[in-house]
DSSP file (Angstrom, degrees, kcal/mol; ACC not computed):
  #  RESIDUE AA STRUCTURE BP1 BP2  ACC     N-H-->O    O-->H-N    N-H-->O    O-->H-N    TCO  KAPPA ALPHA  PHI   PSI    X-CA   Y-CA   Z-CA
    1    1 A M              0   0    0      0, 0.0     2,-0.4     0, 0.0    31,-0.1   0.000 360.0 360.0 360.0 137.2  -29.0 -213.3 -191.3
    2    2 A R        -     0   0    0      2,-0.0    31,-2.3    24,-0.0    32,-1.9  -0.966 360.0-166.1-119.8 132.9  -25.2 -212.7 -191.4
    3    3 A I  E     -a   34   0A   0     -2,-0.4     2,-0.5    30,-0.2    24,-0.4  -0.973   9.4-148.7-121.2 127.8  -23.3 -212.0 -194.6
    4    4 A R  E     -a   35   0A   0     30,-3.2    32,-3.2    -2,-0.5     2,-0.6  -0.818   4.0-155.5 -96.4 130.4  -19.5 -212.2 -194.8
    5    5 A I  E     +a   36   0A   0     -2,-0.5     2,-0.3    22,-0.4    32,-0.2  -0.929  23.7 177.5-103.7 115.1  -17.7 -209.8 -197.2
    6    6 A C  E     +a   37   0A   0     30,-2.9    32,-2.5    -2,-0.6     2,-0.2  -0.809  21.9  88.1-121.1 163.0  -14.4 -211.4 -198.1
    7    7 A G        -     0   0    0     -2,-0.3    32,-0.1    30,-0.2    -2,-0.0  -0.389  59.9-120.6 129.1 152.9  -11.5 -210.4 -200.4
    8    8 A D  S    S+     0   0    0     -2,-0.2    31,-0.1    30,-0.1    -1,-0.1   0.325  71.8 115.7-104.2   5.4   -8.4 -208.4 -200.3
    9    9 A S  S  > S-     0   0    0     29,-0.7     4,-2.1     1,-0.1     5,-0.2  -0.268  79.3-111.7 -73.5 162.6   -9.2 -205.9 -203.0
   10   10 A E  H  > S+     0   0    0      1,-0.2     4,-2.4     2,-0.2     5,-0.1   0.871 118.8  54.1 -59.9 -37.1   -9.7 -202.2 -202.3
   11   11 A S  H  > S+     0   0    0      2,-0.2     4,-2.5     1,-0.2    -1,-0.2   0.900 106.4  50.2 -66.7 -40.8  -13.4 -202.6 -203.1
   12   12 A A  H  > S+     0   0    0     26,-0.2     4,-2.4     2,-0.2    -1,-0.2   0.912 112.3  47.9 -63.0 -42.1  -13.9 -205.4 -200.5
   13   13 A I  H  X S+     0   0    0     -4,-2.1     4,-2.4     1,-0.2    -2,-0.2   0.903 111.6  50.6 -64.7 -41.0  -12.1 -203.3 -197.9
   14   14 A A  H  X S+     0   0    0     -4,-2.4     4,-2.4     2,-0.2    -2,-0.2   0.905 111.2  47.5 -64.5 -41.8  -14.3 -200.3 -198.8
   15   15 A V  H  X S+     0   0    0     -4,-2.5     4,-2.5     2,-0.2     5,-0.2   0.924 112.7  48.8 -66.5 -44.1  -17.6 -202.3 -198.5
   16   16 A R  H  X S+     0   0    0     -4,-2.4     4,-2.4     1,-0.2    -2,-0.2   0.920 112.7  48.8 -60.2 -43.1  -16.5 -203.8 -195.2
   17   17 A S  H  X S+     0   0    0     -4,-2.4     4,-2.8     2,-0.2    -2,-0.2   0.912 110.7  50.0 -63.8 -43.0  -15.6 -200.3 -193.9
   18   18 A S  H  X S+     0   0    0     -4,-2.4     4,-1.7     2,-0.2    -1,-0.2   0.912 111.2  48.9 -63.0 -42.0  -18.9 -198.8 -195.0
   19   19 A L  H  <>S+     0   0    0     -4,-2.5     5,-2.1     2,-0.2     4,-0.3   0.918 112.3  48.8 -62.2 -42.7  -20.9 -201.6 -193.4
   20   20 A H  H ><5S+     0   0    0     -4,-2.4     3,-1.3     1,-0.2    -2,-0.2   0.917 111.2  49.3 -63.6 -43.5  -18.9 -201.2 -190.2
   21   21 A L  H 3<5S+     0   0    0     -4,-2.8    -1,-0.2     1,-0.3    -2,-0.2   0.787 104.9  59.0 -67.2 -27.2  -19.5 -197.4 -190.2
   22   22 A S  T 3<5S-     0   0    0     -4,-1.7    -1,-0.3    -5,-0.2    -2,-0.2   0.512 124.8-100.8 -81.1  -2.4  -23.2 -197.8 -190.8
   23   23 A G  T < 5S+     0   0    0     -3,-1.3    -3,-0.2     1,-0.3     2,-0.1   0.447  76.8 138.0 100.6   0.5  -23.4 -199.8 -187.5
   24   24 A S      < -     0   0    0     -5,-2.1     2,-0.6    -6,-0.2    -1,-0.3  -0.488  59.1-114.3 -76.9 150.7  -23.5 -203.3 -189.0
   25   25 A V        -     0   0    0     -2,-0.1     2,-0.7     1,-0.0    -1,-0.1  -0.769  27.0-150.0 -85.1 122.0  -21.5 -206.0 -187.3
   26   26 A V        -     0   0    0     -2,-0.6     2,-0.3   -24,-0.1   -22,-0.1  -0.847  14.2-164.3 -97.4 114.8  -18.7 -207.1 -189.6
   27   27 A V        -     0   0    0     -2,-0.7   -22,-0.4   -24,-0.4     4,-0.1  -0.699  11.0-164.4 -99.1 151.6  -17.8 -210.8 -189.1
   28   28 A S  S    S-     0   0    0     -2,-0.3    -1,-0.2   -24,-0.1     3,-0.0   0.881  74.1 -24.3 -97.6 -70.6  -14.6 -212.4 -190.3
   29   29 A D  S    S+     0   0    0      1,-0.0     2,-0.4     2,-0.0     3,-0.1   0.262 111.1  83.7-131.2  13.0  -14.9 -216.2 -190.2
   30   30 A V  S    S-     0   0    0      1,-0.1    -2,-0.1     0, 0.0    -1,-0.0  -0.970  91.9  -2.2-126.9 131.6  -17.5 -217.0 -187.5
   31   31 A G  S    S+     0   0    0     -2,-0.4     2,-0.3     1,-0.2    -1,-0.1   0.758  81.2 138.3  74.9  29.3  -21.2 -217.2 -187.6
   32   32 A Y        -     0   0    0      1,-0.1    -1,-0.2    -3,-0.1   -29,-0.2  -0.780  34.3-170.8-106.8 153.8  -22.1 -216.2 -191.2
   33   33 A G  S    S+     0   0    0    -31,-2.3     2,-0.3    -2,-0.3   -30,-0.2   0.673  73.5  36.5-109.8 -27.5  -24.6 -217.8 -193.5
   34   34 A Y  E     -a    3   0A   0    -32,-1.9   -30,-3.2     2,-0.0     2,-0.4  -0.927  66.1-153.6-128.6 151.4  -23.8 -216.1 -196.8
   35   35 A T  E     -ab   4  85A   0     49,-2.5    51,-2.1    -2,-0.3     2,-0.5  -0.988   7.0-170.0-130.0 135.1  -20.6 -215.0 -198.4
   36   36 A V  E     -ab   5  86A   0    -32,-3.2   -30,-2.9    -2,-0.4     2,-0.5  -0.986  10.7-163.7-119.7 118.0  -19.8 -212.3 -200.9
   37   37 A E  E     -ab   6  87A   0     49,-3.0    51,-3.4    -2,-0.5     2,-0.5  -0.895   3.0-163.0-102.7 128.9  -16.3 -212.3 -202.3
   38   38 A I  E     + b   0  88A   0    -32,-2.5   -29,-0.7    -2,-0.5     2,-0.3  -0.954  14.7 173.0-115.3 122.1  -15.2 -209.2 -204.1
   39   39 A V  E     - b   0  89A   0     49,-2.6    51,-3.0    -2,-0.5     2,-0.4  -0.935  32.6-122.1-128.6 150.0  -12.2 -209.4 -206.4
   40   40 A D  E     - b   0  90A   0     -2,-0.3     2,-0.5    49,-0.2    51,-0.2  -0.775  29.1-164.5 -86.0 133.6  -10.4 -207.0 -208.8
   41   41 A Q  E     + b   0  91A   0     49,-2.6    51,-1.3    -2,-0.4     3,-0.2  -0.968  20.6 176.8-125.3 118.6  -10.3 -208.5 -212.3
   42   42 A S  S    S+     0   0    0     -2,-0.5    -1,-0.1    49,-0.2    49,-0.1   0.611  77.3  67.5 -91.5 -12.6   -8.0 -207.0 -214.9
   43   43 A D  S    S+     0   0    0      2,-0.0     2,-0.3    48,-0.0    -1,-0.2   0.676  94.3  62.4 -82.5 -15.9   -9.0 -209.6 -217.6
   44   44 A W        -     0   0    0     -3,-0.2    48,-0.5     1,-0.1    -3,-0.1  -0.830  62.0-154.1-113.0 149.0  -12.6 -208.4 -218.1
   45   45 A A  S    S+     0   0    0     -2,-0.3    -1,-0.1    46,-0.1    46,-0.0   0.547  83.2  45.8 -93.5  -9.6  -13.9 -205.0 -219.3
   46   46 A V  S    S-     0   0    0     48,-0.1    26,-0.1    24,-0.0    46,-0.1  -0.882  98.3 -86.8-128.6 160.0  -17.2 -205.4 -217.4
   47   47 A P        -     0   0    0      0, 0.0    26,-2.8     0, 0.0     2,-0.3  -0.343  44.3-150.4 -62.8 148.4  -18.2 -206.4 -213.9
   48   48 A T  E     -dC  73  89A   0     41,-2.4    41,-2.6    24,-0.2     2,-0.4  -0.925  11.2-162.9-122.8 149.1  -18.7 -210.2 -213.4
   49   49 A I  E     -dC  74  88A   0     24,-2.3    26,-2.4    -2,-0.3     2,-0.5  -0.995   5.2-170.2-130.8 126.3  -20.9 -212.1 -211.1
   50   50 A D  E     +dC  75  87A   0     37,-3.0    37,-2.7    -2,-0.4     2,-0.3  -0.970  36.5 100.0-119.3 119.5  -20.3 -215.8 -210.4
   51   51 A G        -     0   0    0     24,-0.8     2,-0.3    -2,-0.5    35,-0.1  -0.961  69.4 -73.6-173.3-175.6  -22.9 -217.7 -208.5
   52   52 A V        -     0   0    0     30,-0.7     2,-0.8    33,-0.4     5,-0.4  -0.762  58.9 -93.3 -97.3 145.9  -25.9 -220.1 -208.7
   53   53 A D  S    S+     0   0    0     -2,-0.3     2,-0.3     4,-0.1    30,-0.1  -0.448  80.5 118.6 -62.7 104.4  -29.2 -218.8 -210.0
   54   54 A C  S  > S-     0   0    0     -2,-0.8     4,-2.4     1,-0.1     5,-0.2  -0.935  79.7 -90.0-158.0 173.8  -30.9 -217.9 -206.8
   55   55 A E  H  > S+     0   0    0     -2,-0.3     4,-2.0     1,-0.2     5,-0.2   0.861 121.4  57.2 -62.3 -38.0  -32.4 -214.8 -204.9
   56   56 A F  H  > S+     0   0    0     27,-0.3     4,-1.1     1,-0.2    -1,-0.2   0.944 112.6  39.6 -60.2 -50.0  -29.0 -214.0 -203.3
   57   57 A E  H  > S+     0   0    0     -5,-0.4     4,-2.5     1,-0.2    -2,-0.2   0.884 111.2  59.5 -66.9 -39.2  -27.3 -213.7 -206.7
   58   58 A R  H  X S+     0   0    0     -4,-2.4     4,-2.8     1,-0.2     5,-0.2   0.866 100.1  55.7 -60.3 -38.8  -30.2 -212.0 -208.3
   59   59 A R  H  X S+     0   0    0     -4,-2.0     4,-2.3     1,-0.2    -1,-0.2   0.923 110.5  45.0 -61.1 -43.1  -30.1 -209.1 -205.8
   60   60 A F  H  X S+     0   0    0     -4,-1.1     4,-2.5     2,-0.2     5,-0.3   0.909 113.0  50.6 -67.8 -41.4  -26.5 -208.4 -206.7
   61   61 A L  H  X S+     0   0    0     -4,-2.5     4,-2.3     1,-0.2     5,-0.3   0.936 112.8  46.6 -60.4 -46.7  -27.1 -208.7 -210.4
   62   62 A N  H  X S+     0   0    0     -4,-2.8     4,-1.8     1,-0.2    -2,-0.2   0.926 116.1  42.6 -63.8 -46.3  -30.1 -206.3 -210.2
   63   63 A T  H  X S+     0   0    0     -4,-2.3     4,-2.6    -5,-0.2     5,-0.4   0.902 115.6  48.2 -71.9 -39.4  -28.3 -203.7 -208.1
   64   64 A V  H  X S+     0   0    0     -4,-2.5     4,-2.4    -5,-0.2     5,-0.4   0.940 115.0  44.6 -66.1 -45.5  -25.0 -203.8 -210.0
   65   65 A S  H  X S+     0   0    0     -4,-2.3     4,-0.8    -5,-0.3     5,-0.2   0.849 115.8  49.0 -68.3 -31.6  -26.6 -203.5 -213.4
   66   66 A E  H  < S+     0   0    0     -4,-1.8    -2,-0.2    -5,-0.3    -1,-0.2   0.936 120.8  31.9 -71.6 -47.3  -29.0 -200.8 -212.2
   67   67 A L  H  < S+     0   0    0     -4,-2.6    -2,-0.2     1,-0.2    -3,-0.2   0.891 121.5  46.1 -81.3 -39.8  -26.4 -198.5 -210.6
   68   68 A A  H  < S-     0   0    0     -4,-2.4    -3,-0.2    -5,-0.4    -1,-0.2   0.736  87.8-149.9 -77.4 -21.1  -23.3 -199.2 -212.8
   69   69 A K     <  +     0   0    0     -4,-0.8    -4,-0.1    -5,-0.4    -3,-0.1   0.881  59.5 109.3  51.7  42.6  -25.4 -198.8 -216.0
   70   70 A T  S    S-     0   0    0     -6,-0.3    -1,-0.2    -5,-0.2    -2,-0.1  -0.960  79.8 -88.7-138.7 154.7  -23.0 -201.3 -217.7
   71   71 A P        -     0   0    0      0, 0.0     2,-0.5     0, 0.0     0, 0.0  -0.341  38.7-143.8 -62.0 149.2  -23.5 -204.9 -218.9
   72   72 A V        -     0   0    0    -26,-0.1     2,-0.5   -24,-0.0   -24,-0.2  -0.975   7.0-138.5-118.4 128.5  -22.7 -207.5 -216.3
   73   73 A L  E     -d   48   0A   0    -26,-2.8   -24,-2.3    -2,-0.5     2,-0.6  -0.757  12.9-148.2 -89.2 123.7  -21.1 -210.8 -217.3
   74   74 A M  E     -d   49   0A   0     -2,-0.5     2,-0.5   -26,-0.2   -24,-0.2  -0.816   7.5-157.1 -93.0 124.0  -22.5 -213.9 -215.6
   75   75 A L  E     +d   50   0A   0    -26,-2.4   -24,-0.8    -2,-0.6     5,-0.2  -0.889  27.0 152.1-101.2 126.7  -20.0 -216.6 -215.0
   76   76 A R    >   +     0   0    0     -2,-0.5     3,-1.8   -26,-0.1    -1,-0.1   0.761  33.2  80.8-120.2 -68.6  -21.6 -220.1 -214.7
   77   77 A P  T 3  S-     0   0    0      0, 0.0    -1,-0.1     0, 0.0     3,-0.1  -0.212 112.4  -9.6 -62.5 128.6  -19.8 -223.4 -215.6
   78   78 A G  T 3  S+     0   0    0      1,-0.1     3,-0.1     2,-0.1    -2,-0.0   0.481 111.7 102.9  72.4   3.7  -17.4 -224.7 -213.0
   79   79 A G  S <  S-     0   0    0     -3,-1.8    -1,-0.1     1,-0.3     2,-0.1   0.385  81.6  -8.0 -89.6-134.7  -17.5 -221.6 -210.9
   80   80 A V        -     0   0    0     -5,-0.2    -1,-0.3     1,-0.1   -29,-0.1  -0.406  54.9-174.3 -64.8 134.9  -19.4 -221.0 -207.6
   81   81 A Q        +     0   0    0     -3,-0.1     2,-0.4    -2,-0.1    -1,-0.1   0.059  52.3  88.5-121.2  23.3  -21.7 -224.0 -206.8
   82   82 A S    >   -     0   0    0      3,-0.3     3,-0.9     1,-0.1   -30,-0.7  -0.955  64.0-145.9-126.1 142.4  -23.5 -222.7 -203.7
   83   83 A D  T 3  S+     0   0    0     -2,-0.4   -27,-0.3     1,-0.2   -26,-0.1   0.379 103.4  56.2 -83.7   6.3  -26.6 -220.6 -203.4
   84   84 A R  T 3  S+     0   0    0    -28,-0.1   -49,-2.5     1,-0.1     2,-0.4   0.149  99.5  67.8-118.0  15.8  -25.0 -218.9 -200.3
   85   85 A Y  E <   +b   35   0A   0     -3,-0.9   -33,-0.4   -51,-0.2     2,-0.4  -0.997  53.5 179.0-141.4 131.8  -21.9 -217.7 -202.1
   86   86 A V  E     -b   36   0A   0    -51,-2.1   -49,-3.0    -2,-0.4     2,-0.5  -1.000  13.0-156.6-134.0 134.0  -21.4 -215.0 -204.7
   87   87 A R  E     -bC  37  50A   0    -37,-2.7   -37,-3.0    -2,-0.4     2,-0.5  -0.955  11.1-166.7-110.7 123.4  -18.1 -213.8 -206.3
   88   88 A I  E     -bC  38  49A   0    -51,-3.4   -49,-2.6    -2,-0.5     2,-0.5  -0.945   3.6-159.0-113.8 122.0  -18.2 -210.3 -207.8
   89   89 A G  E     -bC  39  48A   0    -41,-2.6   -41,-2.4    -2,-0.5     2,-0.6  -0.874   4.6-153.3-102.1 128.7  -15.4 -209.3 -210.1
   90   90 A I  E     -b   40   0A   0    -51,-3.0   -49,-2.6    -2,-0.5   -46,-0.1  -0.895  19.1-131.4-104.6 119.9  -14.8 -205.6 -210.5
   91   91 A A  E >   -b   41   0A   0     -2,-0.6     3,-1.7   -51,-0.2   -49,-0.2  -0.318  26.8 -99.5 -70.7 148.2  -13.2 -204.7 -213.8
   92   92 A A  T 3  S+     0   0    0    -51,-1.3    -1,-0.1   -48,-0.5     3,-0.1  -0.454 109.1  16.5 -65.1 135.7  -10.2 -202.4 -214.0
   93   93 A G  T 3  S+     0   0    0      1,-0.3    -1,-0.3    -2,-0.2    -2,-0.1   0.433  97.5 127.0  81.6  -1.8  -11.2 -198.9 -215.0
   94   94 A S  S <  S-     0   0    0     -3,-1.7     2,-2.2     1,-0.1    -1,-0.3  -0.280  81.8 -82.1 -80.4 173.8  -14.9 -199.5 -214.2
   95   95 A E     >  +     0   0    0      1,-0.2     4,-2.1   -27,-0.1     3,-0.3  -0.522  54.7 176.0 -75.8  80.2  -17.0 -197.3 -212.0
   96   96 A K  H  > S+     0   0    0     -2,-2.2     4,-2.9     1,-0.2     5,-0.2   0.884  73.9  54.7 -57.0 -42.7  -15.7 -198.9 -208.7
   97   97 A H  H  > S+     0   0    0      1,-0.2     4,-2.3     2,-0.2    -1,-0.2   0.906 109.0  47.4 -61.4 -41.9  -17.6 -196.6 -206.5
   98   98 A L  H  > S+     0   0    0     -3,-0.3     4,-2.1     2,-0.2    -1,-0.2   0.893 113.0  48.5 -67.1 -38.6  -20.9 -197.3 -208.1
   99   99 A I  H  X S+     0   0    0     -4,-2.1     4,-2.3     2,-0.2    -2,-0.2   0.903 110.8  50.8 -68.9 -40.0  -20.3 -201.0 -208.0
  100  100 A E  H  X S+     0   0    0     -4,-2.9     4,-2.4     2,-0.2    -2,-0.2   0.916 111.0  49.1 -60.9 -42.6  -19.3 -200.8 -204.3
  101  101 A Q  H  X S+     0   0    0     -4,-2.3     4,-2.5    -5,-0.2    -2,-0.2   0.882 109.9  51.9 -64.0 -38.2  -22.5 -198.8 -203.6
  102  102 A A  H  X S+     0   0    0     -4,-2.1     4,-2.3     2,-0.2    -2,-0.2   0.894 109.2  49.5 -65.4 -39.8  -24.6 -201.5 -205.5
  103  103 A I  H  X S+     0   0    0     -4,-2.3     4,-2.4     2,-0.2    -2,-0.2   0.921 111.0  49.8 -64.3 -43.6  -23.0 -204.2 -203.4
  104  104 A M  H  X S+     0   0    0     -4,-2.4     4,-2.6     1,-0.2    -2,-0.2   0.922 110.3  50.7 -59.8 -43.9  -23.8 -202.3 -200.2
  105  105 A R  H  X S+     0   0    0     -4,-2.5     4,-2.3     1,-0.2    -2,-0.2   0.913 110.7  48.4 -61.8 -43.2  -27.4 -201.8 -201.4
  106  106 A A  H  X S+     0   0    0     -4,-2.3     4,-2.0     2,-0.2    -1,-0.2   0.899 111.5  50.0 -65.0 -40.4  -27.8 -205.5 -202.1
  107  107 A V  H  X S+     0   0    0     -4,-2.4     4,-2.2     2,-0.2    -2,-0.2   0.924 110.9  49.2 -63.4 -43.7  -26.4 -206.5 -198.7
  108  108 A V  H  X S+     0   0    0     -4,-2.6     4,-2.2     1,-0.2    -2,-0.2   0.896 109.3  52.7 -63.3 -39.7  -28.8 -204.0 -197.0
  109  109 A Q  H  < S+     0   0    0     -4,-2.3    -1,-0.2     1,-0.2    -2,-0.2   0.891 111.4  46.8 -61.8 -38.8  -31.7 -205.5 -199.0
  110  110 A M  H  < S+     0   0    0     -4,-2.0    -2,-0.2     1,-0.2    -1,-0.2   0.858 116.3  44.1 -70.9 -34.3  -30.7 -209.0 -197.8
  111  111 A L  H  < S+     0   0    0     -4,-2.2    -2,-0.2    -5,-0.2    -1,-0.2   0.740  91.5  94.6 -83.6 -23.2  -30.3 -207.9 -194.2
  112  112 A T  S  < S-     0   0    0     -4,-2.2    -4,-0.0    -5,-0.2     4,-0.0  -0.560  80.6-122.9 -74.3 122.0  -33.5 -205.8 -194.0
  113  113 A P    >   -     0   0    0      0, 0.0     3,-1.6     0, 0.0    -1,-0.1  -0.327  19.6-120.3 -60.5 146.5  -36.3 -207.8 -192.5
  114  114 A E  T 3  S+     0   0    0      1,-0.3    -2,-0.1     0, 0.0    -5,-0.0   0.858 111.5  35.6 -58.1 -38.5  -39.3 -207.9 -194.8
  115  115 A N  T 3  S+     0   0    0      2,-0.0    -1,-0.3     3,-0.0     2,-0.1  -0.083  84.7 150.8-109.4  34.2  -41.6 -206.2 -192.3
  116  116 A A    <   -     0   0    0     -3,-1.6    -4,-0.0     1,-0.1     0, 0.0  -0.380  53.8-107.0 -68.0 142.6  -39.1 -203.9 -190.7
  117  117 A A        -     0   0    0      1,-0.1     2,-2.0    -2,-0.1     6,-0.2  -0.457  30.9-117.0 -66.8 140.8  -40.5 -200.7 -189.3
  118  118 A P  S    S+     0   0    0      0, 0.0     2,-0.3     0, 0.0    -1,-0.1  -0.255  86.0  68.9 -80.4  54.2  -39.6 -197.7 -191.5
  119  119 A H  S >  S+     0   0    0     -2,-2.0     3,-0.5     4,-0.0     4,-0.4  -0.937  74.4  30.9-153.2 174.7  -37.6 -195.9 -188.9
  120  120 A G  T 3> S-     0   0    0     -2,-0.3     4,-2.2     1,-0.2     5,-0.2  -0.402 113.4  -7.7  76.8-146.0  -34.3 -196.2 -187.0
  121  121 A F  H 3> S+     0   0    0      1,-0.2     4,-2.6     2,-0.2    -1,-0.2   0.894 134.1  49.3 -57.4 -48.5  -31.2 -197.8 -188.3
  122  122 A W  H <> S+     0   0    0     -3,-0.5     4,-2.4     1,-0.2    -1,-0.2   0.873 111.0  50.8 -64.3 -37.1  -32.6 -199.3 -191.5
  123  123 A Q  H  > S+     0   0    0     -4,-0.4     4,-2.2     2,-0.2    -1,-0.2   0.918 111.9  47.0 -65.7 -43.4  -34.3 -195.9 -192.5
  124  124 A R  H  X S+     0   0    0     -4,-2.2     4,-2.3     2,-0.2    -2,-0.2   0.914 113.4  48.2 -64.9 -42.3  -31.0 -194.0 -192.0
  125  125 A L  H  X S+     0   0    0     -4,-2.6     4,-2.1     2,-0.2     5,-0.2   0.900 110.5  51.3 -66.3 -40.0  -29.0 -196.6 -194.0
  126  126 A K  H  X>S+     0   0    0     -4,-2.4     4,-2.8    -5,-0.2     5,-0.6   0.915 110.6  49.6 -61.1 -41.9  -31.5 -196.5 -196.8
  127  127 A Y  H  X5S+     0   0    0     -4,-2.2     4,-1.8     1,-0.2    -2,-0.2   0.906 109.9  50.8 -63.7 -41.8  -31.3 -192.8 -196.9
  128  128 A L  H  <5S+     0   0    0     -4,-2.3    -1,-0.2     1,-0.2    -2,-0.2   0.880 118.2  38.4 -62.8 -38.0  -27.5 -192.9 -197.0
  129  129 A L  H  <5S+     0   0    0     -4,-2.1    -2,-0.2    -5,-0.1    -1,-0.2   0.844 134.2  16.8 -84.1 -35.0  -27.5 -195.4 -199.9
  130  130 A T  H  <5S-     0   0    0     -4,-2.8    -3,-0.2     2,-0.2    -2,-0.2   0.667  86.9-127.8-114.1 -21.3  -30.4 -194.1 -202.0
  131  131 A G  S  <<S+     0   0    0     -4,-1.8     2,-0.3    -5,-0.6    -4,-0.2   0.482  76.4 107.6  82.3   1.2  -31.1 -190.6 -200.8
  132  132 A N              0   0    0     -6,-0.5    -1,-0.3     1,-0.1    -2,-0.2  -0.864 360.0 360.0-113.3 147.3  -34.8 -191.5 -200.4
  133  133 A L              0   0    0     -2,-0.3    -6,-0.1    -3,-0.1    -1,-0.1   0.409 360.0 360.0 -98.6 360.0  -36.7 -192.0 -197.2
């Protein structure tokens, strides 16, 4: 599975850089199946997630709300209409680092095979993100 991280915000650049440093292949516009768009939003006081009710969106909702410990606003009508695309808005003044870490965790969960052996690359990345082996 390939996930494209798009957006020109500082958070999008930070997530792409972290994925690249962890050994993941960062694709731009070729060969991806899922897209995560990360945008800075000054109009909202809380993080927002815009997507269709699906497992892909649910992973981001769960990790962002768990790590950021703040309410997450779900945007629905007229927004994203694909189960393979999620737009995450990071509010000004919010805990950007925690939200970036939550996005990374959700991406790793999506990329980790269900029956992956608990060693090697995935084990190291899990340790970097959660501190647990």
